[in-house]
C-alpha positions as CSV (number, residue, x, y, z in Angstrom):
1,M,-16.8,-50.5,-51.0
2,L,-19.6,-51.1,-48.6
3,L,-18.0,-48.7,-46.1
4,G,-18.1,-46.0,-48.8
5,C,-21.8,-46.6,-49.4
6,T,-22.6,-46.5,-45.7
7,S,-20.6,-43.2,-45.4
8,A,-22.4,-41.7,-48.4
9,F,-25.7,-42.7,-46.9
10,A,-24.8,-41.2,-43.5
11,Q,-23.8,-37.9,-45.3
12,T,-27.1,-37.8,-47.3
13,K,-29.1,-38.4,-44.1
14,Q,-27.2,-35.6,-42.3
15,T,-27.7,-33.2,-45.2
16,T,-31.4,-34.1,-45.3
17,A,-31.7,-33.5,-41.6
18,T,-29.8,-30.2,-41.8
19,N,-32.1,-28.9,-44.6
20,G,-35.0,-30.3,-42.6
21,K,-34.1,-28.2,-39.6
22,Q,-34.2,-25.0,-41.7
23,L,-37.6,-26.1,-43.2
24,Y,-38.9,-27.1,-39.7
25,T,-38.0,-23.6,-38.5
26,Q,-39.8,-22.0,-41.4
27,Y,-43.0,-24.1,-41.5
28,C,-43.4,-26.0,-38.2
29,L,-41.7,-24.2,-35.3
30,T,-44.6,-21.7,-34.6
31,C,-47.0,-24.5,-33.6
32,H,-44.7,-27.3,-32.5
33,Q,-42.1,-25.1,-30.8
34,E,-38.3,-25.0,-31.1
35,D,-37.9,-28.0,-28.8
36,G,-40.7,-30.0,-30.5
37,A,-42.8,-29.9,-27.3
38,G,-45.9,-28.4,-29.0
39,V,-48.5,-26.6,-27.0
40,P,-50.7,-28.5,-24.5
41,N,-54.2,-29.2,-25.8
42,M,-53.5,-27.2,-29.0
43,N,-50.5,-28.5,-30.9
44,P,-49.1,-32.0,-30.4
45,P,-45.6,-32.6,-29.3
46,L,-43.2,-34.3,-31.7
47,I,-41.2,-35.9,-28.9
48,K,-41.3,-39.7,-28.8
49,T,-45.0,-39.9,-29.9
50,S,-46.5,-42.8,-31.9
51,Y,-47.2,-40.5,-34.9
52,V,-43.6,-39.5,-35.2
53,L,-41.9,-42.8,-34.4
54,G,-44.6,-45.1,-35.9
55,D,-45.8,-45.8,-39.4
56,K,-44.0,-43.5,-41.9
57,K,-46.9,-43.6,-44.4
58,R,-49.4,-42.4,-41.7
59,L,-47.0,-39.6,-40.8
60,I,-46.5,-38.5,-44.4
61,N,-50.2,-38.7,-45.1
62,W,-50.9,-36.5,-42.1
63,V,-48.5,-33.9,-43.3
64,L,-49.8,-33.9,-46.9
65,K,-53.5,-33.8,-45.9
66,G,-53.5,-32.0,-42.6
67,S,-55.8,-32.8,-39.7
68,G,-59.0,-31.3,-41.0
69,D,-61.5,-30.0,-38.4
70,Q,-61.2,-32.9,-36.0
71,K,-59.8,-33.0,-32.5
72,V,-56.6,-35.0,-32.9
73,P,-56.0,-37.9,-30.5
74,I,-52.3,-38.8,-30.0
75,D,-51.1,-41.1,-27.3
76,G,-54.2,-40.5,-25.1
77,N,-54.2,-36.7,-25.4
78,Y,-56.4,-34.5,-27.7
79,Y,-55.2,-31.5,-29.6
80,N,-57.6,-28.8,-30.9
81,N,-55.5,-26.7,-33.3
82,N,-55.9,-28.0,-36.8
83,M,-52.8,-28.6,-38.8
84,P,-53.1,-27.3,-42.4
85,S,-52.2,-29.5,-45.3
86,Q,-48.6,-29.1,-46.4
87,A,-49.1,-30.6,-49.8
88,G,-47.6,-27.5,-51.4
89,L,-44.2,-28.5,-50.2
90,K,-42.0,-30.5,-52.5
91,D,-41.4,-34.2,-51.7
92,E,-37.8,-33.4,-50.8
93,E,-38.9,-30.7,-48.4
94,I,-41.4,-33.0,-46.6
95,A,-38.8,-35.8,-46.4
96,G,-36.3,-33.4,-44.9
97,I,-38.6,-32.0,-42.3
98,L,-39.8,-35.5,-41.3
99,T,-36.3,-36.9,-41.2
100,Y,-35.2,-34.0,-39.0
101,V,-38.2,-34.5,-36.6
102,R,-37.7,-38.3,-36.5
103,S,-34.0,-37.9,-35.6
104,H,-34.2,-35.0,-33.2
105,F,-36.0,-34.0,-30.0
106,G,-34.8,-37.3,-28.4
107,N,-36.3,-39.3,-31.3
108,K,-34.3,-42.1,-33.0
109,A,-36.3,-43.2,-36.0
110,S,-35.2,-43.9,-39.6
111,A,-35.1,-41.3,-42.3
112,I,-37.9,-40.6,-44.7
113,A,-36.9,-40.5,-48.4
114,P,-38.5,-38.2,-51.0
115,A,-39.6,-41.4,-52.9
116,E,-41.6,-42.4,-49.8
117,V,-43.4,-39.0,-49.8
118,K,-44.0,-39.3,-53.6
119,A,-45.5,-42.7,-53.2
120,V,-47.9,-41.6,-50.4
121,R,-48.8,-38.4,-52.4
122,A,-49.8,-40.6,-55.4
123,T,-52.4,-42.3,-53.2
124,I,-54.1,-39.1,-52.2
125,K,-57.0,-37.9,-54.4
């Protein structure tokens, strides 16, 4: 029985990542590029950075709120292009995009569930 649960979870994660790729292409590719490398000094890379691989809540919060008008420091580099809030996306869409990003571009981090996005969204005023 446990094997069936694991298999179902793996399929769900794969489906989420597949949907995430489509959404990434639609909403994120222009700034972060097809390979997740970003644009030096403008748009941060999504490849093995502390923001992508680190605290899920911080990453979700960043996507929901955007970067504002500040220069963004990530792993010792600064990025000037401001990321707009993506709060208009559904919890499932944000979870899909972030699961895709956290499991591609050489990243190997856990999936993000829609419930995690919903919980972070509830804390934002």
